[in-house]
C-alpha positions in Angstrom: 28.9 6.2 -49.3 29.7 6.7 -45.3 28.5 10.0 -46.5 24.7 9.0 -47.0 25.1 5.9 -44.1 25.5 8.6 -41.9 22.4 10.5 -43.0 20.2 7.8 -42.8 21.6 7.1 -39.5 21.3 10.6 -38.1 17.5 10.5 -39.5 16.7 7.5 -37.8 17.7 8.7 -34.4 15.8 12.1 -35.3 12.8 10.2 -36.3 12.7 7.7 -33.0 13.2 11.1 -30.6 10.2 12.7 -32.4 8.0 9.2 -31.6 8.8 9.8 -27.8 7.4 13.2 -26.3 8.5 14.4 -22.7 5.9 16.2 -20.9 6.6 18.7 -18.2 4.6 18.4 -14.7 4.3 21.2 -11.5 2.2 22.2 -9.3 2.9 25.9 -9.4 1.9 26.0 -13.2 5.4 26.8 -14.3 5.2 23.7 -16.8 2.9 22.4 -19.3 0.7 20.6 -16.7 -0.6 21.0 -13.3 -0.8 17.5 -12.2 0.4 13.7 -13.7 -2.6 12.9 -14.1 -3.3 15.5 -17.1 -0.1 14.7 -18.3 -1.2 11.2 -18.8 -4.6 11.8 -20.2 -2.6 13.0 -23.3 0.4 10.9 -23.6 1.2 8.2 -26.1 3.2 5.4 -25.0 7.0 5.8 -24.8 6.5 9.0 -23.7 8.3 10.7 -21.2 6.3 12.8 -18.4 9.1 15.1 -16.5 8.0 16.0 -13.2 9.2 19.2 -11.0 9.0 20.0 -7.1 5.9 18.2 -5.1 3.0 17.0 -6.1 0.0 16.9 -4.3 -2.5 13.2 -3.9 -4.1 13.1 -7.0 -7.6 11.1 -8.2 -9.4 8.9 -6.3 -9.1 5.7 -4.4 -6.7 4.4 -7.2 -4.8 8.0 -7.2 -2.8 8.4 -10.3 -3.9 6.1 -12.8 -1.6 4.9 -15.0 -3.0 2.9 -18.6 -0.1 3.1 -20.7 3.7 2.1 -21.2 5.4 5.6 -20.1 8.1 6.7 -17.9 7.6 8.7 -14.7 11.0 10.9 -14.3 11.9 13.3 -11.5 14.5 15.7 -10.9 15.9 13.3 -7.7 14.8 11.9 -4.7 13.7 14.5 -2.3 13.2 17.2 -5.2 10.4 15.4 -7.0 7.9 14.1 -4.3 4.4 12.6 -5.2 2.6 12.8 -1.9 -0.4 11.1 -0.9 -3.2 11.3 1.8 -1.7 9.8 4.7 -1.0 13.0 7.0 -4.2 14.6 5.8 -6.3 11.9 6.5 -8.5 12.5 3.4 -8.8 8.7 2.5 -7.2 5.7 1.7 -5.9 6.2 -1.5 -2.9 4.9 -3.7 -0.7 7.2 -5.0 0.0 5.7 -8.0 -1.9 2.5 -9.6 -0.4 1.3 -12.9 -2.6 -1.2 -14.8 -1.9 -4.5 -16.5 -0.4 -5.0 -19.8 1.8 -1.7 -19.3 5.5 -1.6 -18.8 5.8 1.7 -16.9 9.7 3.2 -15.7 9.9 5.8 -12.4 12.9 7.2 -11.8 14.5 9.8 -9.9 11.4 10.1 -7.5 10.3 10.3 -3.8 6.9 8.5 -3.2 5.7 9.4 0.0 2.5 9.1 2.7 0.1 6.8 1.3 -3.0 6.4 3.0 -2.9 2.7 1.2 -0.2 1.4 -0.8 2.2 4.0 -2.4 2.5 1.9 -5.7 0.3 -0.9 -7.1 1.1 -2.2 -9.9 -0.5 -4.9 -12.2 1.4 -4.4 -15.2 5.6 -4.3 -15.3 7.2 -1.9 -13.6 11.3 -0.7 -13.3 12.1 1.6 -11.2 15.8 3.4 -10.7 17.0 5.8 -8.0 13.7 6.2 -6.1 12.6 6.5 -2.4 9.0 5.0 -1.1 8.4 5.8 2.3 5.5 6.8 4.5 2.2 4.0 3.2 -0.6 2.7 5.9 -1.0 -0.7 4.3 1.7 -1.4 1.4 4.7 0.3 -0.3 5.3 -1.8 -3.2 2.5 -4.0 -4.3 3.5 -6.4 -7.6 1.2 -8.1 -9.2 3.1 -8.3 -12.6 6.8 -8.0 -12.3 9.6 -5.9 -11.0 13.0 -4.3 -11.9 14.1 -2.3 -9.1 18.1 -0.6 -8.8 19.3 1.6 -6.2 16.4 2.5 -4.6 15.5 3.2 -0.6 11.8 1.4 0.6 11.3 2.0 4.1 8.4 2.8 6.5 5.5 0.7 5.9 2.8 0.2 8.5 0.7 -2.8 7.5 1.1 -4.6 11.1 0.0 -8.0 9.9 2.8 -8.9 6.6 3.5 -7.4 3.5 4.3 -3.7 4.2 7.1 -3.4 2.2 7.6 -4.8 -1.1 4.5 -7.6 -1.8 5.0 -9.8 -4.7 2.1 -11.4 -6.0 2.6 -13.7 -9.2 1.0 -16.5 -10.4 3.1 -15.9 -13.7 6.6 -17.0 -15.3 7.8 -13.5 -14.4 11.2 -12.8 -13.0 12.1 -10.1 -10.7 15.1 -7.7 -9.8 15.9 -5.9 -6.8 19.5 -4.6 -7.0 22.0 -2.4 -4.9 19.2 -1.0 -2.8 17.9 -0.9 1.3 14.5 -2.3 2.6 14.3 -1.1 6.2 11.8 -0.2 8.8 8.7 -2.0 7.8 6.1 -3.0 10.4 4.7 -6.2 8.6 7.6 -7.7 6.8 10.7 -5.7 4.5 9.9 -8.6 1.3 7.2 -10.9 0.6 6.8 -13.2 -2.6 3.7 -14.8 -2.4 3.5 -16.8 -5.9 2.7 -20.2 -5.1 4.3 -21.0 -8.8 8.3 -22.4 -8.8 7.9 -20.8 -12.3 8.3 -17.3 -10.6 11.8 -16.5 -9.5 13.3 -13.4 -7.8 16.6 -11.9 -7.5 17.9 -9.8 -4.8 21.4 -8.8 -5.2 23.9 -6.2 -3.3 20.2 -5.4 -1.3 20.1 -4.4 2.6 17.0 -5.5 4.5 17.7 -4.6 7.9 14.8 -3.1 10.8 12.0 -4.7 9.7 9.4 -6.7 11.9 6.1 -8.7 12.2 3.4 -10.0 14.2 2.7 -13.0 12.4 3.7 -15.7 9.8 7.6 -14.7 10.7 9.8 -13.5 8.3 10.7 -9.9 9.1 12.8 -9.4 6.8 12.0 -12.0 4.0 9.2 -14.4 3.3 8.9 -16.4 0.7 5.6 -18.4 -0.3 5.6 -20.8 -3.6 8.6 -19.3 -5.6 12.2 -19.5 -6.3 14.0 -17.0 -4.3 17.8 -15.9 -5.1 19.7 -13.9 -2.5 22.9 -13.0 -3.3 25.4 -10.5 -1.6 23.1 -9.6 0.5 23.2 -8.0 4.6 19.5 -9.2 6.3 20.0 -8.2 10.1 18.0 -6.6 12.8 14.5 -7.6 11.5 12.1 -9.2 14.1 9.8 -11.7 14.2 7.1 -10.7 17.2 5.0 -12.5 19.5 4.6 -16.1 18.2 6.5 -15.0 14.6 9.3 -17.6 13.9 12.2 -16.4 11.8 13.2 -12.9 12.3 15.4 -13.0 9.0 13.8 -15.3 6.6 10.9 -17.3 6.3 11.0 -20.3 4.2 7.3 -20.6 3.8 4.9 -23.2 4.9 5.5 -26.0 2.9 8.2 -27.7 0.2 6.6 -25.6 -2.5 9.4 -22.3 -1.8 13.3 -22.6 -2.8 15.5 -20.1 -1.5 18.7 -19.8 -2.5 22.1 -18.0 -0.7 24.8 -16.9 -1.8 27.2 -14.5 -0.1 24.9 -13.3 2.2 24.7 -12.1 5.7 21.6 -13.5 7.6 22.3 -13.0 11.4 21.7 -10.4 13.8 17.6 -10.8 14.1 15.3 -12.1 16.5 12.3 -14.4 16.4 10.1 -16.4 18.3 11.7 -19.5 20.4 14.2 -21.2 18.7 14.0 -19.3 15.4 16.3 -16.1 15.4 17.2 -15.6 11.8 15.3 -18.4 9.3 12.1 -20.7 9.8 10.1 -22.5 8.0 9.0 -25.7 6.0 10.7 -24.5 2.0 13.9 -25.5 0.9 16.9 -23.5 1.4 20.1 -24.1 -0.8 23.5 -22.8 0.1 25.4 -21.6 -3.3 28.4 -20.8 -0.6 30.3 -18.3 1.5 27.0 -17.4 3.7 27.5 -16.2 7.3 24.4 -17.5 9.5 24.0 -16.5 12.9 22.2 -19.2 13.9 20.2 -21.9 11.5 17.8 -22.4 14.8 16.0 -25.6 13.8 16.3 -25.6 9.9 17.7 -28.3 8.3 20.5 -26.7 6.6 22.1 -29.9 4.8 23.2 -28.3 1.9 25.5 -26.3 3.8 29.0 -25.8 1.4 32.0 -24.2 0.9 33.0 -21.2 2.5 29.7 -21.3 4.9 29.9 -20.0 8.3 27.1 -20.3 10.5 25.7 -21.1 14.1 23.9 -24.4 15.0 22.5 -24.0 19.0 20.4 -27.0 18.3 23.2 -29.2 16.9 20.6 -29.8 13.6 23.5 -30.2 10.7 26.0 -31.6 10.1 28.9 -29.0 8.7 30.2 -30.1 5.1 33.1 -29.8 3.7 34.8 -26.4 3.3 31.8 -25.0 5.9 32.3 -23.6 9.3 30.0 -24.5 11.9 30.0 -23.0 15.6 27.9 -24.4 19.1 27.3 -20.7 19.4 25.6 -17.9 17.3 27.7 -15.8 15.2 28.1 -12.3 15.6 28.8 -10.5 12.1 30.2 -7.7 13.7 27.8 -4.8 11.7 27.7 -1.3 12.3 24.2 0.4 12.6 22.2 1.2 9.5 23.2 4.4 8.2 25.0 6.0 5.2 27.9 4.5 4.7 28.1 6.0 1.2 26.3 5.7 -1.6 22.6 6.4 -2.5 21.0 3.7 0.2 21.7 2.6 3.3 24.0 -0.4 4.8 25.5 -1.8 7.4 29.3 -1.5 7.6 31.3 -4.3 8.1 33.4 -3.9 11.5 37.3 -4.5 11.9 37.0 -8.3 12.7 34.0 -9.1 11.4 33.9 -12.6 10.2 32.1 -11.8 6.7 35.7 -10.2 5.8 37.6 -11.5 3.1 35.5 -14.4 3.2 33.0 -14.1 0.2 32.5 -15.3 -3.1 33.9 -13.7 -5.9 31.4 -14.6 -8.7 27.4 -14.7 -8.4 25.6 -18.0 -9.4 26.2 -17.8 -12.5 29.9 -17.6 -12.7 29.8 -13.5 -13.5 32.8 -11.7 -10.9 31.3 -9.6 -8.1 32.8 -6.5 -9.0 30.8 -4.1 -6.9 29.3 -3.8 -3.7 25.2 -1.9 -2.6 26.8 1.3 -2.4 28.2 0.5 -6.0 31.8 0.6 -4.5 34.1 -1.4 -5.9 34.6 -4.9 -4.4 38.4 -5.5 -3.1 39.9 -9.1 -3.0 42.1 -8.2 -0.5 43.1 -11.7 0.8 41.6 -13.1 -2.6 38.6 -12.7 -1.6 35.6 -10.4 -1.6 33.7 -9.9 1.9 30.1 -11.2 2.5 27.1 -9.2 2.1 26.3 -6.3 0.7 28.8 -4.2 2.0 32.7 -3.9 1.4 35.3 -3.0 4.2 37.9 -1.1 3.2 40.5 -1.7 5.2 41.6 1.9 5.7 42.7 2.2 1.9 42.3 6.5 1.1 39.7 7.6 -1.2 40.1 9.9 -3.9 39.5 13.1 -2.2 41.1 11.8 0.7 44.7 11.0 -1.5 43.9 14.4 -2.7 43.9 16.0 0.6 47.0 14.5 1.6 49.0 15.5 -1.0 47.2 19.0 -0.5 48.7 19.0 3.0 51.8 17.5 1.9 52.5 20.5 -0.3 51.4 23.1 2.3 54.1 21.8 4.5 57.0 21.3 2.0 56.0 25.1 0.8 56.1 26.3 4.4 59.3 24.9 5.1 60.7 26.5 1.8 59.3 30.1 3.2 60.7 29.9 6.6 64.0 28.7 5.4 64.2 31.9 3.3 63.4 34.0 6.3 65.9 32.8 8.3 68.4 32.9 5.8 67.7 35.9 3.8 
């Protein structure tokens, strides 16, 4: 009986594999197709298009048109690159356009130099281990849903707003951004423009840094009319230029926006007037253990246990378990750089008030086990750290332990060898 059950399982697995084809693409003619567009034209829903090497701009204004539920799979960031026409100046084109009604996965690919948008998605998009860089308008535009992990989104050039990730949805969508970095976008790092409190976006273990905006505010993040969760994030070194308020986060222009913070750093940003880190009329709700450099004139009456915040305008009364400072709090962060892992982070420097003052669980009570780099969180003094980066206290890594052991063995063998020579 077990024998026949095994045969049935093997048959079903083999049949499912037959239903999903893998089509290969390389511009040099060494694979099945020389363009992604030609591979899509013969693909069926569920197929995988495996792309090798560098690919030039394809198609018209929409670039590569995806009208099927498929997977685009590269050989790794920097190894597979889909280029646009930004450098050549051939026209204002997208690199990828996804039609509504389709679920598309893009992984292990760099997408670069878009004359318009790098990705315009009207369907459902999953992105894993990707890099999206250099777009003259927007890097990632979502009118459906987004599930992103371990991605590096940087250098969007829209001077007004929404050059990084722009989520525009009026449906009951849920969006996820995990273990990623959004940086150096001239026109907001992340904007949610939903006008629908049924739209929820969860940003976790993510760094948003080095972004700026010259209007609307929220150089790092702006939330118009949706529910936004920011957990275990670091939002720093973002800037509201000219008359843009709230360099870190703009809560929106009315109370229809709700932004939740938990175990998140919002500090070291700059903005117009008295609002360097946070500004707006939306609702800001603390879920505990946040570090905010300067709350400015924002009502932070929901501050709670574990919160640390600067209140230079004396607008908020600290709740039980919160710590308020009359001056702005310096989070003591290192520069945005490669500190290990797949995406850039701000390391916590020694003495940072974020160290050992975080929450050990997320808003649903699940344990917080890893930081943005997928490094294990450590509860040295009973608590993890605030933000996307976990401080290590100089604990050696496995490779460092190996080097220490090897060095010790070499010293021992050296001493033995010398003793033998001396007393031979």
